[in-house]
matplotlib code that plots the C-alpha trace (Angstrom):
import matplotlib.pyplot as plt

x = [0.0, 1.4, 2.0, -0.9, -3.2, -2.0, -2.6, -6.1, -6.9, -5.5, -7.6, -10.7, -10.1, -9.9, -13.1, -14.8, -13.6, -14.8, -18.2, -18.5, -17.3, -20.0, -18.6, -18.9, -15.4, -13.9, -15.9, -14.7, -11.1, -11.1, -12.9, -10.4, -7.4, -9.0, -9.3, -5.6, -4.6, -6.9, -5.6, -2.0, -2.3, -5.2, -6.4, -8.8, -11.5, -13.3, -13.4, -12.0, -14.6, -14.2, -17.2, -18.6, -21.8, -23.0, -22.0, -24.3, -24.4, -27.3, -28.2, -29.9, -33.1, -34.6, -38.3, -40.9, -40.6, -43.9, -42.7, -39.7, -40.6, -41.1, -39.4, -39.7, -36.7, -36.6, -35.7, -32.1, -33.2, -35.0, -31.9, -29.8, -32.3, -31.9, -28.2, -28.5, -30.8, -28.1, -25.4, -27.7, -28.0, -24.2, -23.5, -25.8, -24.2, -20.8, -22.3, -24.1, -20.9, -18.8, -21.4, -21.5, -17.7, -17.9, -21.0, -20.8, -18.2, -16.7, -16.9, -13.9, -11.3, -12.4, -15.8, -14.3, -12.0, -15.0, -17.1, -14.3, -13.7, -17.4, -17.3, -14.4, -16.3, -19.3, -17.1, -15.7, -19.3, -20.3, -17.3, -18.0, -21.7, -20.9, -18.4, -21.1, -23.7, -21.3, -21.6, -25.3, -24.1, -25.5, -23.9, -24.9, -27.5, -29.3, -32.3, -34.6, -34.1, -35.6, -34.0, -35.2, -31.8, -30.5, -33.8, -33.2, -29.7, -31.2, -33.9, -31.2, -28.6, -28.9, -28.2, -25.7, -27.8, -30.8, -28.5, -27.0, -30.5, -32.2, -29.6, -27.3, -29.8, -32.9, -32.0, -28.8, -30.2, -33.1, -30.4, -29.7, -33.3, -33.7, -30.3, -31.0, -34.1, -32.1, -29.4, -31.9, -33.3, -29.9, -29.0, -32.1, -31.0, -27.6, -25.9, -22.8, -21.0, -23.9, -24.3, -20.6, -20.9, -24.1, -22.3, -19.5, -22.1, -24.0, -20.9, -19.7, -23.2, -23.3, -20.2, -21.5, -24.7, -22.7, -20.7, -24.0, -25.0, -21.7, -21.9, -25.7, -25.1, -22.1, -24.1, -26.9, -24.4, -23.1, -26.6, -27.6, -30.4, -31.5, -30.6, -33.4, -36.2, -34.5, -34.3, -38.0, -38.9, -36.8, -38.3, -41.9, -41.3, -39.5, -40.8, -44.2, -44.3, -42.2, -40.0, -41.9, -40.7, -39.4, -36.3, -32.9, -32.7, -29.3, -27.7, -29.3, -28.0, -24.5, -24.9, -25.6, -29.4, -30.5, -33.2, -35.4, -35.1, -35.7, -38.7, -40.1, -39.5, -41.1, -44.1, -44.5, -43.7, -46.0, -43.9, -40.7, -38.1]
y = [0.0, 3.4, 6.1, 8.2, 5.2, 4.5, 8.2, 8.1, 4.8, 6.3, 9.4, 7.4, 5.4, 8.6, 9.8, 6.6, 7.0, 10.6, 9.6, 6.7, 8.6, 8.7, 11.2, 14.8, 15.7, 12.7, 13.6, 17.2, 16.2, 13.5, 15.8, 18.6, 16.1, 14.8, 18.3, 18.9, 15.7, 16.3, 19.8, 18.6, 15.4, 16.1, 12.4, 10.9, 9.0, 7.7, 4.0, 3.6, 1.7, 1.5, 0.5, 3.2, 3.9, 7.3, 7.9, 9.9, 10.1, 8.7, 12.2, 14.4, 12.4, 12.6, 13.2, 14.2, 17.9, 18.6, 17.1, 19.3, 21.5, 25.2, 27.4, 31.2, 32.8, 35.5, 32.9, 31.6, 28.0, 29.2, 31.0, 27.9, 25.8, 28.1, 27.8, 24.0, 23.9, 25.6, 23.2, 20.2, 21.5, 21.9, 18.5, 16.9, 19.1, 17.5, 14.0, 15.2, 16.6, 13.6, 11.2, 13.1, 12.5, 8.9, 7.6, 8.6, 7.0, 8.0, 11.7, 14.1, 14.5, 18.1, 16.9, 15.0, 17.9, 20.3, 18.2, 17.4, 21.2, 21.7, 19.1, 20.9, 24.2, 22.5, 20.9, 24.4, 25.8, 23.0, 23.4, 27.2, 26.6, 23.9, 26.2, 29.0, 26.5, 25.7, 29.4, 28.5, 25.5, 23.1, 20.7, 19.2, 16.6, 18.3, 19.2, 17.1, 17.6, 16.2, 14.0, 15.7, 16.5, 13.0, 11.5, 13.5, 12.1, 8.6, 9.5, 10.8, 8.0, 6.3, 9.3, 12.0, 14.4, 14.0, 14.5, 17.7, 19.0, 18.3, 18.7, 21.6, 23.3, 22.8, 22.1, 24.1, 26.9, 27.2, 28.2, 31.2, 32.2, 31.7, 32.7, 36.5, 36.0, 34.0, 36.6, 39.3, 37.4, 36.8, 40.5, 41.5, 39.3, 41.0, 37.7, 39.2, 35.9, 34.1, 36.8, 36.5, 32.8, 33.1, 35.6, 33.1, 30.4, 32.6, 33.5, 29.9, 28.5, 30.6, 28.8, 25.4, 25.9, 27.1, 23.8, 21.9, 24.0, 23.3, 19.5, 19.4, 21.1, 19.0, 15.8, 17.3, 18.1, 14.5, 13.2, 15.8, 17.2, 20.8, 21.9, 24.4, 22.0, 19.1, 21.0, 21.8, 18.2, 16.7, 19.1, 18.4, 14.6, 14.3, 16.9, 16.8, 20.6, 23.0, 25.5, 28.6, 32.2, 34.5, 33.7, 35.4, 36.2, 37.9, 35.1, 32.5, 34.3, 34.3, 30.6, 30.0, 29.9, 31.0, 33.5, 30.7, 28.8, 31.8, 32.9, 29.3, 29.3, 32.7, 31.6, 28.6, 30.4, 32.4, 35.5, 37.0, 38.9]
z = [0.0, -1.0, 1.7, 0.4, 0.7, 4.3, 5.2, 3.8, 5.6, 8.9, 8.5, 7.6, 10.8, 12.8, 11.1, 12.1, 15.7, 15.9, 14.5, 16.9, 20.0, 22.7, 25.2, 23.9, 25.0, 23.1, 20.0, 20.0, 20.6, 17.9, 15.4, 15.9, 15.5, 12.3, 10.9, 11.6, 9.9, 6.9, 6.5, 6.6, 4.5, 2.1, 2.1, -0.4, 1.5, -1.6, -1.6, 1.9, 4.0, 7.8, 10.0, 12.3, 14.2, 15.4, 19.0, 21.3, 25.1, 27.1, 28.1, 27.0, 27.0, 23.5, 23.3, 20.7, 19.9, 21.4, 24.7, 25.1, 28.1, 27.5, 30.0, 30.6, 29.0, 31.7, 34.4, 34.9, 34.1, 31.0, 29.9, 30.5, 28.5, 25.5, 25.6, 26.0, 22.9, 20.8, 22.2, 21.3, 17.7, 17.5, 18.9, 16.3, 13.6, 14.4, 13.7, 10.6, 9.1, 10.1, 8.7, 5.4, 5.1, 6.3, 4.5, 0.9, -1.3, -4.7, -4.1, -4.9, -2.3, -1.8, -0.6, 2.3, 3.2, 3.2, 5.5, 8.0, 8.2, 8.8, 11.6, 13.2, 13.1, 14.7, 17.4, 18.2, 18.4, 20.7, 23.0, 23.3, 24.1, 26.6, 28.4, 28.4, 29.7, 32.6, 33.7, 34.5, 36.6, 33.9, 31.5, 28.1, 28.8, 31.7, 29.6, 27.4, 23.6, 20.4, 17.7, 14.5, 13.2, 13.3, 12.1, 8.9, 8.6, 8.7, 6.2, 3.7, 4.3, 0.9, -1.4, -1.1, -3.3, -1.0, 2.0, 0.6, -0.3, 3.0, 5.7, 4.9, 2.6, 4.7, 8.4, 8.6, 6.4, 8.9, 11.4, 9.1, 9.5, 13.3, 14.7, 14.5, 16.7, 19.3, 19.2, 19.9, 22.9, 24.4, 23.8, 25.7, 28.6, 28.6, 27.7, 26.0, 25.7, 24.3, 21.6, 20.7, 20.3, 18.1, 15.9, 15.3, 14.6, 12.2, 10.3, 9.9, 9.1, 5.9, 4.7, 5.8, 3.8, 0.9, 1.0, 0.9, -2.1, -3.9, -3.5, -4.2, -7.5, -8.2, -7.9, -9.9, -12.7, -12.5, -12.9, -15.5, -13.4, -13.3, -9.7, -9.0, -10.1, -8.3, -5.1, -5.2, -6.0, -3.2, -0.6, -1.9, -1.9, 1.5, 3.9, 5.6, 5.2, 3.3, 5.1, 6.2, 6.5, 7.5, 5.6, 6.0, 2.3, 2.3, 4.3, 2.0, -1.1, 0.4, 1.0, -2.7, -2.9, -6.4, -7.1, -8.4, -5.2, -3.0, -5.0, -4.6, -0.9, -0.5, -2.5, -0.1, 3.1, 5.4, 5.8, 4.4, 6.4]

ax = plt.figure().add_subplot(projection="3d")
ax.plot(x, y, z, "-o")
ax.set_aspect("equal")
plt.show()
């Protein structure tokens, strides 16, 4: 086996270990080490198959979205619950990015590099939010959460095009829409550190959604599919309801959404920002 093949196999093993890690601190550490290795060695994961399972801790308890308790934001526990909800999103986002790199074979080397870099960003976001949560004398897992993000990963596990359409370009793009509102709530509470972290997340998420856009369109081109119409079809076929406004139109444009896509989303949404 050539040295480049050995490096690729070692990095893929590290990727599998990061995805399978259960303890959040282990997942963060392994993900950041993987990103350092990938940036240095530029491995090609295509065709390298190493078994892995998604690792998640026993806590938080995962419940139906309607069963997640609603807490008053003006209370300290309500404030902590909001910070925890962001940490939960970021923890799931680590697994989503790692799984995108681990699961789908025969993609260009740049695809794997992109998603490992996304995973490292998400790990950094989670670590920041976990540290902030500790200021409220809470830790990740202390509050119930729902499993909608990972359920979408399972739903899209068989096709990289569907994954790119529905995870970065729907779920993560929704973060572009709702983060300004969360930021405003934390600002009203005087949570300067929380606002700083959300600003980092909002900046990075534009790039993450843009990566999803890039690879969605790449696969569409490989399959000779028109991307705007394909995006609309995939959302209509796979979602119980289409995304609703208000939409962060400027952020979505920076993330690569076309005018056709935005017009279609606006026509199907309730309100537009």
